[in-house]
One Martini backbone bead per residue (centre of mass of N, CA, C, O) as a GRO file, in nm:
protein
  483
    1MET     BB    1   0.093   0.038   0.025
    2ASN     BB    2   0.071   0.349  -0.023
    3GLN     BB    3   0.069   0.650   0.135
    4GLY     BB    4  -0.197   0.757   0.021
    5MET     BB    5  -0.370   0.507   0.093
    6ARG     BB    6  -0.308   0.506   0.393
    7ASN     BB    7  -0.422   0.785   0.459
    8GLN     BB    8  -0.712   0.725   0.367
    9THR     BB    9  -0.763   0.487   0.554
   10MET     BB   10  -0.715   0.644   0.818
   11ASN     BB   11  -0.930   0.861   0.774
   12ASP     BB   12  -1.169   0.666   0.765
   13TRP     BB   13  -1.122   0.540   1.045
   14LEU     BB   14  -1.141   0.812   1.219
   15GLU     BB   15  -1.438   0.908   1.206
   16GLU     BB   16  -1.534   0.663   1.446
   17ALA     BB   17  -1.317   0.652   1.644
   18THR     BB   18  -1.204   0.545   1.934
   19ILE     BB   19  -1.000   0.569   2.195
   20ALA     BB   20  -0.931   0.269   2.211
   21GLN     BB   21  -0.851   0.243   1.907
   22MET     BB   22  -0.622   0.444   1.919
   23GLN     BB   23  -0.455   0.292   2.130
   24GLU     BB   24  -0.411   0.035   1.968
   25LYS     BB   25  -0.248   0.168   1.736
   26MET     BB   26  -0.025   0.286   1.919
   27ALA     BB   27   0.064   0.013   2.050
   28SER     BB   28   0.127  -0.112   1.740
   29ASN     BB   29   0.258   0.123   1.558
   30GLU     BB   30   0.032   0.245   1.345
   31LEU     BB   31   0.035   0.501   1.543
   32THR     BB   32   0.064   0.840   1.622
   33SER     BB   33   0.010   1.130   1.781
   34GLU     BB   34   0.114   1.309   1.561
   35GLU     BB   35  -0.069   1.194   1.337
   36LEU     BB   36  -0.334   1.258   1.478
   37VAL     BB   37  -0.302   1.562   1.485
   38LEU     BB   38  -0.269   1.603   1.179
   39MET     BB   39  -0.544   1.490   1.098
   40TYR     BB   40  -0.709   1.700   1.260
   41LEU     BB   41  -0.595   1.952   1.125
   42GLU     BB   42  -0.703   1.881   0.846
   43LEU     BB   43  -1.003   1.878   0.929
   44ILE     BB   44  -1.019   2.168   1.027
   45ALA     BB   45  -0.935   2.303   0.760
   46LYS     BB   46  -1.178   2.172   0.597
   47ARG     BB   47  -1.446   2.207   0.808
   48ASN     BB   48  -1.458   2.470   0.984
   49PRO     BB   49  -1.561   2.685   0.772
   50ASN     BB   50  -1.864   2.549   0.787
   51ILE     BB   51  -1.899   2.571   1.134
   52ASN     BB   52  -1.730   2.743   1.346
   53ALA     BB   53  -1.603   2.577   1.613
   54VAL     BB   54  -1.299   2.667   1.596
   55LEU     BB   55  -1.102   2.922   1.719
   56GLU     BB   56  -0.824   2.765   1.811
   57ILE     BB   57  -0.483   2.661   1.801
   58ASN     BB   58  -0.234   2.477   1.930
   59PRO     BB   59   0.096   2.539   1.843
   60LYS     BB   60   0.212   2.280   2.034
   61ALA     BB   61   0.074   2.006   1.959
   62ILE     BB   62   0.293   1.850   1.800
   63GLN     BB   63   0.517   1.857   2.020
   64ILE     BB   64   0.354   1.718   2.238
   65ALA     BB   65   0.315   1.458   2.079
   66GLN     BB   66   0.612   1.383   2.051
   67ALA     BB   67   0.665   1.358   2.355
   68LEU     BB   68   0.446   1.136   2.404
   69ASP     BB   69   0.573   0.927   2.218
   70ASP     BB   70   0.835   0.897   2.374
   71GLU     BB   71   0.706   0.816   2.644
   72ARG     BB   72   0.567   0.563   2.547
   73HIS     BB   73   0.829   0.415   2.459
   74GLU     BB   74   0.964   0.430   2.754
   75LYS     BB   75   0.681   0.391   2.967
   76GLY     BB   76   0.418   0.433   2.856
   77PRO     BB   77   0.102   0.494   2.928
   78ARG     BB   78  -0.085   0.687   3.148
   79SER     BB   79  -0.359   0.658   2.976
   80MET     BB   80  -0.637   0.668   2.770
   81LEU     BB   81  -0.529   0.982   2.691
   82HIS     BB   82  -0.269   0.922   2.556
   83GLY     BB   83  -0.238   1.131   2.280
   84ILE     BB   84  -0.520   1.279   2.295
   85PRO     BB   85  -0.728   1.493   2.131
   86ILE     BB   86  -0.856   1.798   2.285
   87LEU     BB   87  -1.131   2.008   2.333
   88LEU     BB   88  -1.203   2.343   2.453
   89LYS     BB   89  -1.386   2.552   2.595
   90ASP     BB   90  -1.374   2.921   2.597
   91ASN     BB   91  -1.396   2.901   2.950
   92ILE     BB   92  -1.114   2.748   2.971
   93GLU     BB   93  -0.822   2.746   3.119
   94THR     BB   94  -0.488   2.814   2.970
   95ALA     BB   95  -0.126   2.791   3.013
   96ASP     BB   96  -0.078   2.926   2.708
   97ASP     BB   97  -0.144   3.021   2.363
   98LEU     BB   98  -0.433   3.042   2.467
   99HIS     BB   99  -0.730   3.170   2.496
  100THR     BB  100  -0.979   3.331   2.732
  101SER     BB  101  -1.332   3.454   2.655
  102ALA     BB  102  -1.636   3.349   2.624
  103GLY     BB  103  -1.666   3.500   2.328
  104SER     BB  104  -1.546   3.780   2.403
  105LEU     BB  105  -1.404   4.072   2.296
  106SER     BB  106  -1.312   4.174   2.580
  107LEU     BB  107  -1.124   3.878   2.590
  108ALA     BB  108  -0.944   3.832   2.325
  109ASN     BB  109  -0.650   3.901   2.498
  110HIS     BB  110  -0.677   3.667   2.705
  111TYR     BB  111  -0.447   3.526   2.936
  112ALA     BB  112  -0.384   3.279   3.131
  113MET     BB  113  -0.188   3.188   3.421
  114LYS     BB  114  -0.350   2.909   3.440
  115ASP     BB  115  -0.476   2.616   3.473
  116ALA     BB  116  -0.728   2.451   3.486
  117THR     BB  117  -0.789   2.177   3.659
  118ILE     BB  118  -0.891   2.009   3.409
  119ALA     BB  119  -0.650   2.075   3.228
  120ARG     BB  120  -0.437   1.947   3.409
  121LYS     BB  121  -0.559   1.663   3.416
  122LEU     BB  122  -0.535   1.610   3.116
  123ARG     BB  123  -0.230   1.639   3.099
  124ASP     BB  124  -0.164   1.420   3.313
  125ALA     BB  125  -0.308   1.196   3.119
  126GLY     BB  126  -0.191   1.289   2.811
  127ALA     BB  127  -0.340   1.501   2.688
  128ILE     BB  128  -0.427   1.708   2.405
  129ILE     BB  129  -0.457   2.046   2.363
  130LEU     BB  130  -0.577   2.158   2.058
  131GLY     BB  131  -0.813   2.367   2.156
  132LYS     BB  132  -1.074   2.605   2.096
  133THR     BB  133  -1.419   2.667   2.141
  134ASN     BB  134  -1.697   2.778   2.056
  135LEU     BB  135  -1.980   2.988   2.174
  136THR     BB  136  -2.209   3.108   2.371
  137GLU     BB  137  -2.199   3.392   2.497
  138TRP     BB  138  -2.159   3.370   2.822
  139ALA     BB  139  -2.315   3.101   2.834
  140ASN     BB  140  -2.594   3.235   2.754
  141TYR     BB  141  -2.562   3.542   2.933
  142MET     BB  142  -2.656   3.815   2.746
  143SER     BB  143  -2.914   3.724   2.556
  144ASP     BB  144  -3.251   3.638   2.469
  145ARG     BB  145  -3.175   3.680   2.138
  146MET     BB  146  -2.957   3.485   2.111
  147THR     BB  147  -2.807   3.264   1.927
  148ASN     BB  148  -2.703   2.967   1.910
  149GLY     BB  149  -2.347   2.992   1.876
  150PHE     BB  150  -2.291   3.294   1.948
  151SER     BB  151  -2.011   3.524   1.898
  152SER     BB  152  -1.814   3.804   1.879
  153ARG     BB  153  -1.546   3.644   1.833
  154GLY     BB  154  -1.663   3.376   1.645
  155GLY     BB  155  -1.951   3.368   1.579
  156GLN     BB  156  -2.129   3.118   1.397
  157VAL     BB  157  -2.239   2.818   1.476
  158LYS     BB  158  -2.278   2.504   1.306
  159ASN     BB  159  -2.468   2.243   1.193
  160PRO     BB  160  -2.359   1.953   1.027
  161TYR     BB  161  -2.664   1.838   0.955
  162GLY     BB  162  -2.778   2.140   0.917
  163PRO     BB  163  -3.053   2.379   0.943
  164PHE     BB  164  -2.996   2.369   1.264
  165ASP     BB  165  -2.987   2.381   1.576
  166VAL     BB  166  -2.686   2.371   1.771
  167GLY     BB  167  -2.690   2.480   2.038
  168GLY     BB  168  -2.647   2.545   2.401
  169SER     BB  169  -2.325   2.671   2.470
  170SER     BB  170  -2.156   2.405   2.357
  171SER     BB  171  -2.139   2.429   2.038
  172GLY     BB  172  -1.846   2.382   1.936
  173SER     BB  173  -1.801   2.112   2.074
  174ALA     BB  174  -2.026   1.964   1.921
  175SER     BB  175  -1.965   2.026   1.622
  176ALA     BB  176  -1.673   1.918   1.626
  177ILE     BB  177  -1.731   1.617   1.713
  178ALA     BB  178  -1.937   1.550   1.494
  179SER     BB  179  -1.691   1.630   1.275
  180ASN     BB  180  -1.414   1.523   1.372
  181LEU     BB  181  -1.186   1.744   1.530
  182ALA     BB  182  -1.181   1.528   1.764
  183ALA     BB  183  -1.215   1.296   2.012
  184ALA     BB  184  -1.288   1.535   2.220
  185ALA     BB  185  -1.484   1.732   2.458
  186ILE     BB  186  -1.536   2.024   2.656
  187GLY     BB  187  -1.800   2.121   2.855
  188THR     BB  188  -2.054   2.342   2.986
  189GLU     BB  189  -2.293   2.366   3.271
  190THR     BB  190  -2.603   2.517   3.400
  191SER     BB  191  -2.857   2.481   3.165
  192GLY     BB  192  -2.806   2.262   2.898
  193SER     BB  193  -2.497   2.311   2.767
  194ILE     BB  194  -2.458   1.996   2.701
  195LEU     BB  195  -2.726   1.853   2.626
  196ASN     BB  196  -2.831   2.022   2.390
  197PRO     BB  197  -2.588   2.006   2.181
  198SER     BB  198  -2.567   1.701   2.183
  199ALA     BB  199  -2.849   1.637   2.074
  200GLN     BB  200  -2.819   1.828   1.811
  201ASN     BB  201  -2.527   1.645   1.731
  202GLY     BB  202  -2.517   1.334   1.798
  203LEU     BB  203  -2.436   1.303   2.113
  204VAL     BB  204  -2.255   1.256   2.399
  205GLY     BB  205  -2.367   1.390   2.722
  206LEU     BB  206  -2.208   1.480   3.037
  207LYS     BB  207  -2.369   1.577   3.340
  208PRO     BB  208  -2.254   1.636   3.634
  209THR     BB  209  -2.225   1.654   3.944
  210VAL     BB  210  -2.197   1.889   4.165
  211GLY     BB  211  -1.845   1.808   4.255
  212ALA     BB  212  -1.700   1.609   4.054
  213VAL     BB  213  -1.594   1.881   3.914
  214SER     BB  214  -1.392   2.124   3.864
  215ARG     BB  215  -1.416   2.504   3.837
  216THR     BB  216  -1.140   2.591   3.833
  217GLY     BB  217  -1.083   2.813   3.566
  218ILE     BB  218  -1.387   2.887   3.508
  219ILE     BB  219  -1.600   3.076   3.367
  220PRO     BB  220  -1.868   3.201   3.528
  221LEU     BB  221  -2.224   3.189   3.637
  222SER     BB  222  -2.291   2.943   3.863
  223HIS     BB  223  -2.198   2.802   4.164
  224THR     BB  224  -2.462   2.602   4.195
  225GLN     BB  225  -2.451   2.484   3.864
  226ASP     BB  226  -2.178   2.450   3.769
  227THR     BB  227  -2.018   2.250   3.506
  228ALA     BB  228  -1.825   1.980   3.370
  229GLY     BB  229  -1.800   1.791   3.047
  230PRO     BB  230  -1.838   1.547   2.820
  231MET     BB  231  -1.803   1.529   2.448
  232THR     BB  232  -1.911   1.256   2.240
  233ARG     BB  233  -1.951   0.958   2.029
  234SER     BB  234  -1.937   0.795   2.310
  235VAL     BB  235  -1.972   0.653   2.614
  236GLU     BB  236  -1.689   0.545   2.657
  237ASP     BB  237  -1.546   0.815   2.606
  238SER     BB  238  -1.682   0.969   2.837
  239LEU     BB  239  -1.562   0.798   3.060
  240HIS     BB  240  -1.263   0.855   3.009
  241VAL     BB  241  -1.285   1.163   3.050
  242PHE     BB  242  -1.419   1.173   3.327
  243LEU     BB  243  -1.189   1.024   3.484
  244SER     BB  244  -0.974   1.262   3.423
  245ILE     BB  245  -1.157   1.508   3.585
  246LEU     BB  246  -1.221   1.392   3.838
  247GLY     BB  247  -1.226   1.536   4.164
  248GLN     BB  248  -1.038   1.692   4.385
  249ASP     BB  249  -1.039   2.053   4.501
  250GLU     BB  250  -0.943   2.293   4.717
  251SER     BB  251  -1.067   2.540   4.538
  252ASP     BB  252  -1.335   2.333   4.538
  253PRO     BB  253  -1.510   2.220   4.797
  254ILE     BB  254  -1.740   2.033   4.668
  255THR     BB  255  -1.532   1.804   4.566
  256ARG     BB  256  -1.519   1.631   4.825
  257LYS     BB  257  -1.776   1.454   4.740
  258SER     BB  258  -1.622   1.270   4.523
  259ARG     BB  259  -1.547   1.031   4.720
  260GLN     BB  260  -1.796   0.850   4.638
  261PHE     BB  261  -1.607   0.725   4.390
  262ASP     BB  262  -1.362   0.557   4.507
  263ASP     BB  263  -1.520   0.249   4.483
  264VAL     BB  264  -1.558   0.248   4.185
  265ASP     BB  265  -1.629   0.027   3.910
  266TRP     BB  266  -1.613   0.150   3.595
  267ALA     BB  267  -1.611  -0.104   3.411
  268LYS     BB  268  -1.918  -0.179   3.488
  269CYS     BB  269  -2.062   0.042   3.306
  270LEU     BB  270  -2.016  -0.160   3.055
  271ASP     BB  271  -2.346  -0.267   3.051
  272LEU     BB  272  -2.589  -0.442   2.872
  273ASP     BB  273  -2.772  -0.514   3.157
  274SER     BB  274  -2.854  -0.237   3.318
  275PHE     BB  275  -3.187  -0.249   3.284
  276ARG     BB  276  -3.236  -0.481   3.458
  277GLY     BB  277  -3.507  -0.387   3.665
  278LYS     BB  278  -3.533  -0.102   3.599
  279ARG     BB  279  -3.677   0.214   3.698
  280ILE     BB  280  -3.847   0.424   3.460
  281GLY     BB  281  -3.940   0.757   3.427
  282ILE     BB  282  -4.226   0.959   3.301
  283ALA     BB  283  -4.248   1.320   3.271
  284ARG     BB  284  -4.482   1.454   3.076
  285LEU     BB  285  -4.534   1.751   3.185
  286ILE     BB  286  -4.248   1.860   3.094
  287PHE     BB  287  -4.296   1.799   2.750
  288GLU     BB  288  -4.575   1.758   2.587
  289LYS     BB  289  -4.616   2.074   2.493
  290ASP     BB  290  -4.304   2.099   2.345
  291VAL     BB  291  -4.337   1.847   2.160
  292SER     BB  292  -4.336   1.698   1.884
  293THR     BB  293  -4.486   1.444   1.727
  294GLU     BB  294  -4.228   1.317   1.616
  295ARG     BB  295  -4.073   1.302   1.888
  296ILE     BB  296  -4.277   1.130   2.035
  297GLU     BB  297  -4.250   0.887   1.846
  298MET     BB  298  -3.946   0.842   1.897
  299PHE     BB  299  -3.972   0.802   2.199
  300GLU     BB  300  -4.165   0.555   2.199
  301LYS     BB  301  -3.973   0.373   2.043
  302GLN     BB  302  -3.747   0.379   2.273
  303MET     BB  303  -3.922   0.250   2.496
  304LEU     BB  304  -3.916  -0.029   2.366
  305VAL     BB  305  -3.614  -0.068   2.401
  306LEU     BB  306  -3.607  -0.055   2.710
  307ARG     BB  307  -3.786  -0.301   2.747
  308GLU     BB  308  -3.599  -0.500   2.597
  309LEU     BB  309  -3.369  -0.439   2.825
  310GLY     BB  310  -3.562  -0.456   3.111
  311ALA     BB  311  -3.736  -0.222   3.166
  312VAL     BB  312  -3.938  -0.032   3.389
  313ILE     BB  313  -4.213   0.159   3.297
  314VAL     BB  314  -4.312   0.470   3.440
  315ASP     BB  315  -4.647   0.574   3.326
  316PRO     BB  316  -4.676   0.840   3.476
  317VAL     BB  317  -4.489   1.114   3.625
  318ASP     BB  318  -4.525   1.334   3.904
  319LEU     BB  319  -4.329   1.606   4.021
  320GLY     BB  320  -4.517   1.877   4.110
  321PHE     BB  321  -4.382   2.027   3.860
  322THR     BB  322  -4.230   2.268   3.652
  323GLU     BB  323  -3.992   2.446   3.487
  324ASN     BB  324  -4.153   2.720   3.530
  325ASP     BB  325  -4.112   2.710   3.855
  326LEU     BB  326  -3.836   2.796   3.794
  327SER     BB  327  -3.587   3.027   3.868
  328ASP     BB  328  -3.367   3.281   3.721
  329ASP     BB  329  -3.248   3.445   3.968
  330VAL     BB  330  -2.996   3.290   4.040
  331LEU     BB  331  -2.830   3.378   3.791
  332THR     BB  332  -2.857   3.684   3.811
  333TYR     BB  333  -2.698   3.704   4.085
  334GLU     BB  334  -2.442   3.514   4.046
  335PHE     BB  335  -2.298   3.631   3.799
  336LYS     BB  336  -2.179   3.890   3.915
  337ALA     BB  337  -2.026   3.774   4.156
  338ASP     BB  338  -1.857   3.560   3.995
  339LEU     BB  339  -1.732   3.740   3.771
  340ASN     BB  340  -1.594   3.951   3.948
  341SER     BB  341  -1.407   3.752   4.090
  342TYR     BB  342  -1.265   3.647   3.840
  343LEU     BB  343  -1.162   3.914   3.702
  344ALA     BB  344  -0.994   4.023   3.952
  345LYS     BB  345  -0.782   3.755   3.907
  346THR     BB  346  -0.661   3.828   3.659
  347ASN     BB  347  -0.456   3.940   3.460
  348ILE     BB  348  -0.320   4.255   3.498
  349LEU     BB  349  -0.347   4.314   3.175
  350ASN     BB  350  -0.646   4.301   3.219
  351PRO     BB  351  -0.900   4.548   3.178
  352ILE     BB  352  -1.116   4.337   3.264
  353ARG     BB  353  -1.272   4.348   3.608
  354SER     BB  354  -1.587   4.355   3.524
  355LEU     BB  355  -1.910   4.379   3.432
  356THR     BB  356  -1.894   4.677   3.373
  357ASP     BB  357  -1.665   4.653   3.165
  358VAL     BB  358  -1.815   4.482   2.963
  359ILE     BB  359  -2.049   4.676   2.904
  360ASN     BB  360  -1.873   4.917   2.817
  361PHE     BB  361  -1.731   4.781   2.582
  362ASN     BB  362  -1.986   4.720   2.418
  363ASN     BB  363  -2.078   5.022   2.395
  364GLN     BB  364  -1.803   5.097   2.235
  365HIS     BB  365  -1.876   4.816   2.039
  366PRO     BB  366  -2.168   4.764   1.894
  367ILE     BB  367  -2.124   4.632   1.616
  368GLU     BB  368  -1.950   4.383   1.730
  369THR     BB  369  -2.142   4.311   2.018
  370LEU     BB  370  -2.477   4.416   1.970
  371GLN     BB  371  -2.668   4.238   1.788
  372PHE     BB  372  -2.840   4.124   2.069
  373GLY     BB  373  -2.739   4.254   2.299
  374GLN     BB  374  -2.743   4.294   2.697
  375VAL     BB  375  -2.983   4.237   2.902
  376MET     BB  376  -2.858   4.025   3.105
  377LEU     BB  377  -2.620   4.187   3.200
  378GLU     BB  378  -2.786   4.431   3.301
  379LYS     BB  379  -2.957   4.280   3.507
  380SER     BB  380  -2.720   4.181   3.681
  381GLU     BB  381  -2.595   4.465   3.738
  382ARG     BB  382  -2.849   4.558   3.924
  383THR     BB  383  -2.724   4.410   4.129
  384SER     BB  384  -2.513   4.397   4.407
  385GLY     BB  385  -2.311   4.128   4.433
  386SER     BB  386  -2.374   4.000   4.745
  387LEU     BB  387  -2.619   3.793   4.793
  388THR     BB  388  -2.859   3.949   4.992
  389GLU     BB  389  -3.113   3.906   4.854
  390THR     BB  390  -3.422   3.782   4.896
  391GLU     BB  391  -3.479   3.681   4.606
  392TYR     BB  392  -3.238   3.491   4.595
  393ILE     BB  393  -3.285   3.307   4.839
  394GLU     BB  394  -3.570   3.213   4.756
  395ALA     BB  395  -3.492   3.093   4.479
  396LEU     BB  396  -3.284   2.889   4.579
  397GLU     BB  397  -3.468   2.731   4.772
  398ARG     BB  398  -3.689   2.658   4.569
  399ASN     BB  399  -3.524   2.507   4.356
  400ARG     BB  400  -3.401   2.292   4.546
  401TYR     BB  401  -3.664   2.177   4.649
  402LEU     BB  402  -3.801   2.095   4.383
  403ALA     BB  403  -3.563   1.939   4.239
  404SER     BB  404  -3.443   1.759   4.479
  405GLU     BB  405  -3.659   1.687   4.700
  406ILE     BB  406  -3.886   1.626   4.491
  407GLY     BB  407  -3.816   1.541   4.191
  408LEU     BB  408  -3.515   1.386   4.282
  409GLY     BB  409  -3.651   1.250   4.541
  410LYS     BB  410  -3.948   1.171   4.630
  411THR     BB  411  -4.039   1.070   4.354
  412LEU     BB  412  -3.830   0.844   4.322
  413ASP     BB  413  -3.897   0.704   4.589
  414ASN     BB  414  -4.208   0.653   4.558
  415HIS     BB  415  -4.141   0.489   4.269
  416GLN     BB  416  -3.868   0.345   4.265
  417LEU     BB  417  -3.648   0.505   4.100
  418ASP     BB  418  -3.352   0.529   3.892
  419ALA     BB  419  -3.489   0.714   3.661
  420LEU     BB  420  -3.520   0.956   3.411
  421VAL     BB  421  -3.691   1.018   3.093
  422TYR     BB  422  -3.617   1.210   2.794
  423PRO     BB  423  -3.666   1.403   2.533
  424HIS     BB  424  -3.379   1.489   2.461
  425TYR     BB  425  -3.334   1.787   2.681
  426HIS     BB  426  -3.547   1.755   2.864
  427GLY     BB  427  -3.519   1.853   3.211
  428CYS     BB  428  -3.244   2.011   3.259
  429SER     BB  429  -3.331   2.225   3.483
  430ILE     BB  430  -3.362   2.024   3.715
  431GLY     BB  431  -3.072   1.917   3.740
  432ALA     BB  432  -2.949   2.198   3.765
  433ALA     BB  433  -3.089   2.298   4.029
  434ALA     BB  434  -2.985   2.035   4.191
  435GLY     BB  435  -2.696   1.922   4.080
  436TYR     BB  436  -2.755   1.686   3.884
  437PRO     BB  437  -2.735   1.418   3.674
  438SER     BB  438  -2.674   1.366   3.311
  439ILE     BB  439  -2.758   1.184   2.998
  440THR     BB  440  -2.695   1.193   2.650
  441VAL     BB  441  -2.827   1.001   2.364
  442PRO     BB  442  -2.847   0.877   2.073
  443ALA     BB  443  -3.194   0.823   1.890
  444GLY     BB  444  -3.189   0.978   1.608
  445PHE     BB  445  -3.398   1.102   1.327
  446SER     BB  446  -3.547   1.301   1.141
  447GLN     BB  447  -3.676   1.346   0.828
  448THR     BB  448  -3.460   1.601   0.796
  449GLY     BB  449  -3.192   1.514   0.992
  450GLU     BB  450  -3.240   1.566   1.288
  451PRO     BB  451  -3.130   1.518   1.581
  452PHE     BB  452  -3.189   1.265   1.845
  453GLY     BB  453  -3.248   1.228   2.202
  454LEU     BB  454  -3.167   1.085   2.517
  455THR     BB  455  -3.248   1.158   2.867
  456PHE     BB  456  -3.082   1.086   3.173
  457SER     BB  457  -3.196   1.113   3.518
  458GLY     BB  458  -3.068   1.170   3.859
  459ARG     BB  459  -2.917   1.143   4.127
  460ALA     BB  460  -2.681   1.203   4.318
  461TRP     BB  461  -2.411   1.011   4.214
  462SER     BB  462  -2.537   0.842   3.939
  463GLU     BB  463  -2.331   0.798   3.706
  464PRO     BB  464  -2.286   0.491   3.684
  465SER     BB  465  -2.582   0.433   3.606
  466LEU     BB  466  -2.614   0.629   3.362
  467ILE     BB  467  -2.383   0.515   3.194
  468SER     BB  468  -2.496   0.229   3.173
  469MET     BB  469  -2.757   0.307   3.030
  470GLY     BB  470  -2.632   0.453   2.791
  471TYR     BB  471  -2.476   0.209   2.684
  472ALA     BB  472  -2.705   0.008   2.638
  473PHE     BB  473  -2.866   0.186   2.446
  474GLU     BB  474  -2.651   0.245   2.234
  475GLN     BB  475  -2.594  -0.059   2.155
  476LYS     BB  476  -2.892  -0.108   2.061
  477ALA     BB  477  -2.961   0.144   1.872
  478LYS     BB  478  -2.744   0.268   1.687
  479ALA     BB  479  -2.801   0.599   1.606
  480ARG     BB  480  -2.542   0.695   1.509
  481ARG     BB  481  -2.431   0.938   1.262
  482LYS     BB  482  -2.261   1.092   1.044
  483PRO     BB  483  -2.273   1.392   0.862
   0.00000   0.00000   0.00000
């Protein structure tokens, strides 16, 4: 086989290759990490102009890959991510030649002084941070008129499957991985920002329990709801990435609770029989008025698959409230306090030190930055930033009571449920308000070719169970196909 034919064969193989398959080829010397990086760079150059998902490339990626290839030869791989190219959402700090901007032109020249904890963990695992992905500006907390996937720094991310909503706010991470511009990506979620774009782009998206993964070094929106998680083409890949970033961080106290995973045998999560005897609830009031007839039909079809896998479907389940009963005030108040704290600690050369500075910058550059306005920034700016308002405390208490104690607490207990299942990304705000985990898995396509997913949600620290369910469903449904 000549070199050209080999390259084409490898490129075809790479389209849906899993992380485990990449490791197998590197272990057998059929592939190097350097070659893997170069193949992905070629794909970015070819495909990114059509989808606008990748903001910038790490200029040292090839050299990092070369060093990791040498280390593999001398010592063996560090982990399943050794030599694997990963993309990060552009609100995650990296202490290298990449910027960290949350998609805002006001931070277009901002370089972080150190890695976010999860970026450091990825590097420690041997992963290569290939670049940063575009997103909905300020994690979709700038304007209620802004389209998903738009940022003033990066422009509009597009869905590789067609003229469909790309989802937000981890839009670039989703579009990039659906288009195979890296092995995996990291997204962040406050309320639906991993689950929504993953479902819209035919991906697996894992939104962890708040506290499973450190938020240190991630531009914040809400300290009570923010988390980061993997976005991949398979459940197994999401597990590998999740294991590399979970764990304690003294700078983020809630991560101490991640010790609950210390004794988990994660290999058992890849279990084809994980639905056997599991009770899965359908909370129809949450989605039935908002979902199209076609999506309801696709959902019902996949409920038959769950039954075939051995699940007991409890239908319907009344959570006692709807997503509309949850208040947005928590984010309104926390955004200013959290962002001001973050910006005040950034590189001293960064002139943007507060939310006020962001708003003023945008007002000074309206053509470039205010295509959709900044009504949500301005609303947050009108709060005190001290988190002392009665409205904030009452909203926080109400959301946590409804979402965790009632919806994902008493309701699951009363019906003896192992999880809830939703069509696409519906129900995401419930898990978000509770700080509890969810996973979305590809479940088919509409007649027009728009991806459709199933989302499983559960109690705090139920990731092992949710990953197991996601894996069993994925392997049975085999619903993903490349764009």
